[in-house]
N, C-alpha and C positions, 0 to 999 in steps of 0.2 A: 742468090745470096744478097744480103743487105749490109755487108761490111762497109764501114765508113759512112753509113746513113744514120741520121738521128731523127726519130719519130716522135711526134706529139700525138697522143691518142686520148680522145675524150670518152667518157663512159667506160673507163679502162679496168675497173675493179671487179667486174662480173660479166657473165655471159660471153657474147661474141667479143667484146672489147678485151676481156681477160685472155681469151685464146689468141687474139692478135698480138697482145703484149708477149705472151709466151713464145709464139712462133717467131716474132720479130727478134727476140733475144737469141733464140736458137740459131737464127739466120745471121747473127753477127751484128745486128743494129744496136745502137743505144736508144733507150726508150724513156720518154717523159710521160708517165701515166697520170692522167687527170681524172678525177671523179669527185662527186659531192660527198661520197661516203668515206669518211676518214678511217673507220674501222676496217672496211674492206681493203682500203689501200694498205693498211698495216699488214693485213693477212697476205696481200700480194707481195709486199716487201719480204715477209718471212719466207714465202715460197721461193723467191728469187735471190735468196741469201748468197748463193754461189755466184751470182752475176754481179759484177762491179759497175755495170752500165745501165742500171735501172734507177730512175729518179721518179719520185711521186710528188703530186701537187694537188691539194684539195681546193676545188673551185666549183662554183655554181655557174654553169655555162650560160644561164639565162640572165645573168647580172653583168651588164656591159662594163661597169666600173671594175668589177672583179676580174673580168677577162682582160681588160687593159692592164691591170696590175700583174696578171699572169704573163702577158707579153713583155712587160718591163723586166720581169724576172728572166724571161727567155733571152732578152737582149743582153742582160748582164751576165747570166750564168751559162746559157746555151746558145750563143750566137750562131753556132754551126747547125742548128736544127733546120732540116730541109724537107721534112715531110709531115703531113697532117692527115689524121684520120678522124673525121667527124662522125663519131659513133654514138654519142650520148643521145638517149631518147627514152620516152615513156609511152606506155600503151595502157589506157584505162578500161578498155573492153566495155564501152558503153554505146548504146544507141544515141544517135544525134538528138533524139526526142527527149533523152534523159539528161543530157549535158547541162550543167549550170555554167554561168558566165565565167566564174573563176577557173573551172576545169578547162574550158575552151582556151582561156588565156594561158594556162599552165602548159598545155600540150604545145601550143604555138610558140611559147617562149622558149621551151627546152628543145623541141624537135626542129623548129625552123630558125628562130632568132639565134639560138646557140651556134648553129652551123654558120649562119651569116656573120656573126661577130668574129668567130675564129677564122673564117675564110678571109674576111676583110683585113684583120690585123696581121694575119700570116702573109697575105698577099702583098700588103703595103711594104713590109720589111724585105720580102724577097725581091720585089720589083725595084724597090729603092736601091738595093745592092746589086741588081741585075744577076741574081743567082738562080740556078736551076733547082726546081723542086717538084713535089707532087702533092696532090690532095685526093683523098678517097672519101666519098660521102656514102654513109650507110642509109640507103633507101629501103624499099620493101616491095614485094609483089603487090602489096596493098596500094602502093602508089601508082601501079600500072594497071591493075585490074579492079580496083575498088575494094572497100573493106566494110565489114559489118559495123565497124567503128569509123564513121565517116570523117571525124575530125582527125583521127590518126591517119587514115588514108590520104586526106588532104595534105597533111604535113609531109608525108613521104613523097607525094607527087611534087610538092614544092621543091624538095631536094633534087629532083631530076631536072627541073628548070634551073635551079641554082647551079647545078653541075655544068650544064651546057653554056650558061651565060658566063660563068667564071672561066671556063675553058677558053672562051673568046677574049674575055677581059684580061686574063693573065698570060695569054700567049705573047711571046714564045718561051717564057721562062718557067711557067708552072703548068704541068699536065694535070687535068682535073677529070676524074672518072667517078662513076657511082657503082655500087653493088646493090642489087635488089633481090634478096633471098626470099624464098617461100617460107613456110613455117620452119623454124629452126628449134631444135630440142633444147630450149632454155626455160627458165622459170616463167618467162613472158607467155610461153605457149599454153601454160596452165589456165590462163585467163581467156583464151579464145573459145568462143562457143563451140560445142561439140558438132553442131550441124555445119559450121563453117570449116572446121578441121576436115570433116568427111568430104565436103565439097572440093577443097583443095586437093586432098589425097586422091580422089576419084579421077582427077585429070592427069595425074603424074604417070609418066612412062617408065620411070625407074623406081623400084619399090623401096630401096633403102632410104631411111630418113636423112635429111640434111642436118649435119651436126655443126656446132660452133666452129670446130677446127676446120671443117670444109670451107666455111665462109672465110676464115682466116687465111687459108691457102690462096684464095682468089685475091684477097686484099694485099697479101705480101707480093703476089705476082704484079699487081698494079703499082706497088711501091718500088718495084725493082726495075733495073734497066732493061729487062726482058720485054717490058711493055712500053718501050720508048716511043712506039708509033701510035699509041692509043691516047686520045684525049677527047673529052666530051661524050664518052661512051658509057653505056649502062650494061653491066654484066648481070643478067638475071639468072640466079641459081635456083631453078625450080623443078628439077628432075623431068624437064620436058613437058611440064604441066600446062604451059601456055605458049603454044607455038605461034610464031608470027611470020 
């Protein structure tokens, strides 16, 4: 259960982020759902009408000034926020040979810098107040095994390094862990090349597909007190596809 916890979730209005919001609310948490898409945030609010503990905030995670404004809002309105899920990310499904400079910058700005900005400002306020908290970073099997989209794979590998370093830097107050799913049944999977999908699936020992709610279950575990002895760890949800 996440009773008495208040979660900040980025990329919260669709896909895995939306499932984390839903499960967090069901587990008793208060949730501050952040997303760049205002329309999808409104739809999320409509779904959660029965819950009094969902708050939404439209923000571009790649804009440092806007992220600072968000944390000023948190300081004013939600000073008890104690958990962060860095879930916002994009996947362009391109070969590195086809990437243009602007697209490289966009992936790095959202997937890497966004997580850095949120981690830094969340960490500052928690350590300043010597408060206990948790961070979960959404990486990917692509960050561990490589990707047909090299820029995306690089960004997800960077989050694994960020996780370990923040676990060290924020100790003993904030536990920091990562989740690295295989292909998950979201709209993003539609852009993965068919040959790459089959390659992933051919390695898996469990035939059932990984769903967004499956990833949400792991994230909620890492946010809960049940995972109090985990920090700097990566939970790779891949149906046994890549044994180490």
